[in-house]
C-alpha positions in Angstrom: 140.7 97.2 77.4 139.3 95.5 80.5 140.0 91.8 80.9 136.5 91.1 82.2 133.5 93.0 81.0 130.9 93.8 83.7 127.6 92.2 82.7 124.8 94.7 83.2 122.0 92.8 81.7 121.0 89.4 82.9 119.9 86.4 80.9 116.1 85.8 80.6 115.2 83.2 83.2 117.9 84.1 85.7 116.3 85.2 88.9 118.1 86.7 91.9 117.1 88.0 95.3 118.7 91.4 96.1 119.6 91.6 99.8 119.9 95.4 99.8 116.6 96.2 98.1 114.8 93.1 99.4 113.3 92.3 96.1 113.4 89.7 93.3 115.2 90.7 90.1 115.4 89.1 86.7 119.1 89.2 85.8 121.9 90.5 87.9 120.9 94.2 88.4 122.8 94.5 91.7 126.4 93.6 92.6 127.1 89.9 93.5 127.8 90.8 97.1 124.3 92.0 97.5 122.3 89.1 96.0 121.4 85.4 96.2 121.1 83.4 93.1 120.7 82.6 90.3 117.5 80.7 90.7 115.6 78.9 88.0 112.3 80.6 88.7 110.9 83.8 90.3 109.2 81.6 92.9 112.5 80.1 94.0 114.0 83.6 94.3 111.1 84.9 96.3 111.7 82.2 98.9 115.5 82.8 99.0 115.5 84.1 102.6 113.4 81.2 103.9 115.7 78.8 102.1 118.8 80.5 103.7 117.2 80.3 107.2 116.5 76.6 106.8 120.0 75.9 105.6 121.6 77.9 108.4 119.5 76.0 111.0 120.7 72.7 109.4 124.3 73.8 109.5 124.0 75.1 113.1 122.8 71.7 114.2 125.2 69.6 112.2 127.9 68.2 114.5 130.4 68.1 111.6 130.5 71.9 111.6 131.4 72.2 115.3 134.9 71.6 116.5 135.1 69.5 119.7 137.0 71.1 122.6 140.6 70.1 122.9 141.0 66.6 124.4 137.4 65.6 123.6 137.8 64.7 119.9 136.5 61.4 118.8 138.6 60.5 115.7 137.1 57.1 115.6 
């Protein structure tokens, strides 16, 4: 008997964006490695890629995510 049962049917109201099929799905139809979510609404899931782009841009421009070159650290 498996310790964890694979959930094949999602809960109503759980929305995901499948990265492989490039579509919104209600419930986790595809493996976790291929999806973003869960989202509270279909609309949120539809904008998953735009949200990811915006967050990536914020992280790329956040100085806390970039290591200073050796000898140039400002530890305050």
